[in-house]
C-alpha positions in Angstrom: 252.5 85.5 -60.2 248.7 86.1 -59.9 248.8 89.1 -62.0 250.4 87.2 -64.7 247.9 84.3 -64.4 244.9 86.7 -64.5 246.2 88.4 -67.5 246.7 85.1 -69.4 243.3 84.1 -68.8 242.3 87.5 -69.9 244.0 87.2 -73.0 242.9 83.6 -73.4 239.3 85.0 -73.0 239.8 87.5 -75.3 241.2 85.2 -78.1 238.3 83.0 -77.5 235.7 85.6 -77.8 237.7 86.9 -81.2 237.3 83.3 -82.4 233.7 83.2 -81.7 233.3 86.6 -83.4 235.1 85.2 -86.5 233.1 82.0 -86.6 229.8 83.9 -86.4 231.0 86.3 -89.2 231.7 83.4 -91.2 228.3 81.7 -90.6 226.8 85.1 -91.5 228.6 85.2 -94.7 227.5 81.5 -95.5 223.9 82.6 -94.8 224.3 85.6 -97.1 225.9 83.6 -99.9 223.3 80.7 -99.6 220.5 83.3 -99.8 222.2 84.7 -102.8 222.5 81.3 -104.4 218.6 80.9 -103.8 217.9 84.0 -105.6 219.9 83.5 -108.3 218.6 80.0 -108.7 215.2 81.5 -108.8 216.1 83.8 -111.5 217.7 81.1 -113.4 214.3 79.1 -113.1 212.3 82.0 -114.2 214.7 82.9 -116.9 214.6 79.4 -118.2 210.9 79.3 -117.9 210.6 82.4 -119.9 212.9 81.2 -122.7 210.8 78.1 -123.0 207.7 80.1 -123.3 209.2 82.1 -125.9 210.3 79.2 -127.9 207.0 77.9 -127.7 205.4 81.0 -128.9 208.0 81.1 -132.0 206.9 77.7 -132.9 203.3 78.7 -132.8 204.2 81.8 -135.0 206.1 79.6 -137.3 203.2 77.0 -137.7 200.6 79.6 -138.1 202.6 81.1 -140.8 203.2 77.8 -142.6 199.4 77.3 -142.3 198.6 80.7 -143.8 201.0 79.9 -146.6 199.4 76.8 -147.3 196.1 78.3 -147.7 197.3 81.1 -149.8 198.6 78.5 -152.1 195.6 76.8 -152.2 193.5 79.7 -153.2 196.1 80.6 -156.0 195.8 77.0 -157.4 192.3 77.0 -157.1 191.8 80.3 -159.1 194.5 79.1 -161.8 192.4 76.1 -162.1 189.3 78.2 -162.8 191.3 80.5 -165.3 192.6 77.4 -167.2 189.2 75.6 -167.3 188.0 79.0 -168.8 190.7 78.8 -171.3 190.3 75.2 -172.1 186.6 76.1 -172.7 187.5 78.3 -175.8 189.1 75.2 -177.9 185.8 73.6 -177.7 183.3 76.3 -179.1 181.7 73.7 -181.0 180.5 71.8 -178.3 176.7 72.9 -177.6 176.4 71.8 -173.9 177.1 74.8 -171.7 179.9 74.6 -169.1 178.9 75.4 -165.5 181.8 75.9 -163.1 181.4 76.6 -159.4 184.0 78.5 -157.5 183.8 77.6 -153.7 185.8 79.7 -151.2 184.0 79.3 -148.0 187.3 77.8 -146.4 189.6 80.8 -146.8 189.8 83.6 -144.5 189.7 86.4 -147.6 190.2 86.7 -151.2 192.8 89.2 -152.1 192.2 91.6 -154.9 194.5 89.5 -157.0 191.8 86.7 -156.7 188.9 89.0 -157.5 190.8 90.4 -160.8 191.5 86.6 -161.7 187.9 85.9 -161.6 187.0 89.0 -163.5 189.5 87.9 -166.1 187.8 84.7 -166.4 184.2 86.2 -166.8 185.9 88.6 -169.5 187.5 85.6 -171.6 185.8 85.0 -175.1 183.9 83.1 -175.0 183.1 82.7 -170.7 181.7 79.6 -169.9 181.2 80.4 -166.3 177.7 80.2 -165.5 177.6 79.9 -161.7 180.0 81.9 -159.0 179.6 81.4 -155.4 181.6 83.7 -153.0 179.7 83.2 -149.9 181.3 84.2 -146.6 184.3 85.7 -148.1 185.3 89.3 -146.9 185.4 90.9 -150.3 184.1 94.4 -149.3 182.8 96.9 -152.1 186.5 97.2 -153.5 186.6 93.4 -154.2 182.9 93.7 -155.8 184.3 96.7 -158.1 186.9 94.6 -159.3 184.3 91.6 -160.0 182.1 94.1 -162.0 184.6 94.6 -164.4 184.1 91.2 -165.6 180.2 91.2 -165.0 179.6 94.0 -167.6 181.9 92.4 -170.2 179.6 91.2 -173.3 181.4 88.0 -172.9 180.2 87.2 -169.6 177.5 84.5 -169.3 177.0 84.3 -165.8 173.8 83.0 -164.5 173.9 82.5 -160.9 175.8 85.0 -158.6 176.1 84.5 -154.8 177.5 87.0 -152.4 176.0 86.0 -149.2 177.8 87.7 -145.9 180.7 89.3 -148.0 180.6 92.7 -145.9 179.1 94.7 -148.9 177.3 98.1 -148.4 175.0 100.3 -150.9 178.1 101.3 -152.6 178.4 97.7 -154.0 174.8 97.8 -155.1 175.6 100.7 -157.2 178.4 98.8 -159.0 176.4 95.7 -159.5 173.5 97.6 -160.6 175.8 99.4 -163.3 177.6 96.3 -164.6 174.4 94.0 -164.6 172.5 96.8 -166.7 175.2 96.9 -169.1 174.9 93.1 -169.5 171.6 92.1 -167.8 170.5 89.2 -170.2 172.0 86.2 -168.6 171.8 86.5 -164.8 168.8 84.3 -163.5 169.9 84.3 -159.5 171.1 87.1 -157.5 171.8 86.5 -153.8 173.3 89.4 -151.5 171.8 88.1 -148.3 173.4 88.9 -144.8 174.9 92.3 -146.3 174.5 95.7 -144.8 172.9 96.9 -147.9 169.8 99.0 -146.3 167.2 100.8 -148.3 169.7 102.8 -150.3 171.3 99.6 -151.6 168.0 98.3 -152.8 167.3 101.8 -154.4 170.5 101.2 -156.5 169.7 97.9 -157.6 166.2 99.3 -158.8 167.7 100.5 -162.0 168.8 97.2 -163.0 165.4 95.3 -161.8 163.3 98.0 -163.8 165.3 97.3 -167.2 163.3 95.5 -169.8 166.5 93.1 -170.7 166.7 92.0 -166.8 165.6 88.6 -166.7 166.4 87.6 -162.9 164.2 85.0 -161.5 165.5 84.7 -158.0 166.5 87.7 -155.6 167.9 87.0 -152.1 167.8 89.9 -149.6 167.7 88.2 -146.4 169.0 90.0 -143.4 169.8 93.1 -145.3 168.4 95.7 -142.8 165.5 96.6 -145.3 162.5 98.7 -144.3 159.1 99.6 -146.1 160.8 101.9 -148.4 162.6 98.8 -149.7 159.6 97.0 -150.1 158.2 99.9 -152.0 161.0 100.3 -154.5 160.8 96.5 -155.2 157.0 96.9 -155.9 157.8 99.7 -158.4 160.4 97.5 -160.2 158.2 94.5 -160.4 155.3 96.6 -161.9 157.9 97.9 -164.4 159.0 94.5 -165.3 156.6 91.8 -164.1 157.5 89.0 -166.3 160.3 87.3 -164.8 160.9 87.5 -161.0 159.6 84.2 -159.2 161.3 84.1 -155.8 161.9 87.1 -153.5 163.5 86.4 -150.0 163.1 89.4 -147.5 163.3 87.5 -144.5 165.3 88.4 -141.2 164.5 92.1 -142.1 162.6 94.2 -139.7 159.5 94.5 -141.9 155.7 94.8 -140.9 153.3 92.4 -142.7 151.6 95.8 -144.1 154.7 96.4 -145.8 155.1 93.1 -147.3 151.3 92.7 -148.2 151.6 94.9 -151.5 154.4 92.4 -152.9 152.4 89.4 -151.8 149.1 90.7 -153.4 151.2 90.1 -156.8 151.3 86.6 -156.2 147.5 86.5 -156.6 147.9 88.3 -160.0 148.1 86.4 -163.4 150.0 89.4 -164.7 153.2 88.8 -162.7 155.4 85.6 -162.5 156.1 86.0 -158.8 155.3 82.8 -156.8 157.0 83.3 -153.4 157.9 86.1 -151.1 159.8 84.8 -147.9 159.2 87.0 -145.0 159.9 86.4 -141.4 156.5 87.5 -139.8 154.1 86.7 -142.6 151.0 85.2 -140.7 149.6 82.0 -141.3 146.6 83.4 -143.0 148.8 85.5 -145.4 150.8 82.2 -146.3 147.7 80.2 -146.9 146.1 82.8 -149.1 149.6 83.1 -151.1 149.7 79.1 -151.5 146.0 79.2 -152.8 146.6 81.9 -155.1 149.5 80.2 -156.7 147.6 76.6 -156.8 144.5 78.5 -158.5 146.9 80.3 -160.8 148.3 76.9 -161.8 145.0 75.2 -162.4 
């Protein structure tokens, strides 16, 4: 009897142990499931955040594309207006008043080759009434200037002011400009090529145009063009060959010594030259005073 009772107790104990083991396994399974759920929730949150960020990036790209499209459309409209202005001027040939048109493109990131070709076409129109062209701070580069030169060398071109400040030009642009302006030199009065990496070789290319007896240039801007004494010597030679027109010469922000600029400054003292001012970053006070006194004496 006792044996039976003990066996029953053993069986009960084993059953209880089995039940406890099963409960522990269920608890462990629940813990594992909870951990998996937490990992999945984190992954879902991360995926959601990545999707939100991708949507934001896509929205920004769409907005930037819309802005670029609007800017290019504005550039096209501006240049079409310039072309229509030049064409409408042809119907008023009897008018004696000269038409002066100013093209400002400083708010565009870059003019395309198509735009340069349109401007060149306006310069070649018969007759062209475009007398002032301002393309400052556009990355035209040398190829853009080459397209413009096709209009500059046209006999119909009557441009008087050309400003190409900070247009990423090199000595190659000077070569094309000099060639075009030598073909049609009689109208241009102001040329500003400041803040371009022209260097001495670029000034040497311009020298042929400056020496031309038909050149009537009055203002020449070469600020910040990485020039040396060699450029001063070439400019001096050009002025001696054609002394009757150039009045203002800007050589500031170039690494020039006062001794390099002094021969040009001396031309201000001479009555044989029209030169009135030579801008230079390191001119001493005494040299500037001498220049001012010489100009006053020449006026009197």
